[in-house]
C-alpha positions in Angstrom: 25.6 21.2 -6.7 24.0 18.4 -4.2 23.0 15.5 -5.6 19.3 15.3 -5.8 18.3 12.0 -3.6 15.6 10.0 -5.1 12.3 9.7 -3.0 10.8 6.2 -2.5 7.5 6.0 -4.2 4.4 4.9 -2.0 1.2 3.9 -4.0 -1.4 4.5 -1.2 -4.9 2.5 -1.9 -7.6 3.2 0.3 -11.4 3.7 -1.0 -11.9 5.7 1.6 -10.6 8.8 -0.3 -10.3 11.0 3.2 -7.7 8.3 4.8 -5.7 7.6 1.4 -5.4 11.6 0.6 -4.4 11.9 4.2 -1.8 9.2 3.9 -0.3 10.4 0.7 0.1 14.0 2.2 1.8 12.8 5.3 4.1 10.7 3.3 4.6 13.6 0.7 5.9 15.9 3.6 7.8 12.8 5.2 10.2 12.5 1.9 8.2 10.3 0.0 6.4 10.6 -3.5 3.2 9.2 -2.5 0.0 8.8 -5.0 -3.2 7.9 -3.7 -6.0 6.0 -5.6 -9.2 4.8 -4.5 -9.6 0.9 -5.5 -7.7 -2.1 -5.9 -7.9 -2.1 -9.5 -6.8 1.5 -9.8 -3.9 0.4 -7.4 -2.7 -2.5 -10.1 -3.5 -0.2 -12.6 -1.3 2.8 -11.4 1.4 0.4 -10.4 2.0 -1.0 -13.7 2.6 2.7 -15.2 4.1 4.7 -12.2 6.1 1.6 -10.8 6.1 2.6 -6.9 8.9 1.1 -4.5 6.0 0.4 -1.8 2.1 0.1 -1.7 0.2 0.7 1.1 -3.3 -0.7 0.9 -6.6 -1.1 2.7 -7.4 -4.6 2.8 -11.5 -4.4 2.3 -12.2 -2.4 -0.6 -15.4 -2.4 -2.6 -14.1 -4.2 -6.1 -10.3 -5.7 -5.7 -9.6 -6.4 -2.5 -6.1 -5.0 -1.5 -4.3 -8.6 -0.9 -5.7 -9.3 -4.5 -4.3 -6.2 -5.6 -0.9 -6.6 -3.6 -0.6 -10.3 -5.3 -1.1 -9.0 -8.9 1.3 -5.9 -8.3 3.9 -8.3 -6.8 3.7 -10.2 -10.2 4.7 -6.8 -12.0 6.7 -5.6 -9.3 8.7 -8.7 -7.4 10.7 -5.9 -5.3 7.5 -3.9 -4.5 7.3 -3.6 -0.8 3.9 -4.3 0.4 2.0 -3.0 3.8 -1.6 -3.7 4.0 -4.0 -2.4 7.0 -7.5 -3.0 8.1 -10.1 -2.2 10.2 -12.3 -5.7 9.9 -12.0 -9.0 11.1 -12.7 -10.2 7.6 -9.3 -9.9 6.8 -8.0 -13.1 8.4 -9.8 -15.1 6.1 -8.4 -13.2 3.0 -5.0 -13.6 4.6 -5.0 -17.1 5.3 -6.1 -17.7 1.4 -3.0 -15.4 0.5 -0.7 -17.3 2.4 -1.8 -20.9 1.2 -0.8 -19.3 -2.1 2.6 -18.7 -1.0 2.0 -14.9 -0.3 3.1 -13.2 2.8 2.1 -9.6 3.6 2.8 -7.4 6.9 -0.4 -6.0 8.4 -1.3 -3.3 10.2 -4.6 -2.3 12.4 -6.5 0.7 11.2 -6.0 3.3 12.5 -2.5 3.6 11.7 -0.1 6.4 13.3 1.3 8.0 10.8 5.0 7.9 12.7 4.4 4.2 13.0 3.7 4.0 9.4 6.6 6.1 8.1 9.1 3.9 10.8 7.8 0.8 9.0 8.6 2.2 5.8 11.6 3.2 6.5 12.9 -0.4 8.1 
């Protein structure tokens, strides 16, 4: 019997449900095990129980922003790869604040082309 390859687990967080669900579907079809959540708080909660290998998160969300969620997730799962995306200018201030606290995150501009995203995750 062939060895079953473990799929990397990707947690997708975006308060725009269509974006989160679409990204999760694309990732699931591309060899990942992806799960969508719709808030920063839900991302932190899900990461603690599901233990994803990667987090893809929108930055600007209504409850807990993606950067603060990423910081909390990294404290629990230090090896979790984190990729943030945003379509809003307010992101720069949040990123600067996170950097000043010693956190570095890779950020992509919305809209993200699925092929680019998958290439980043596999890098």
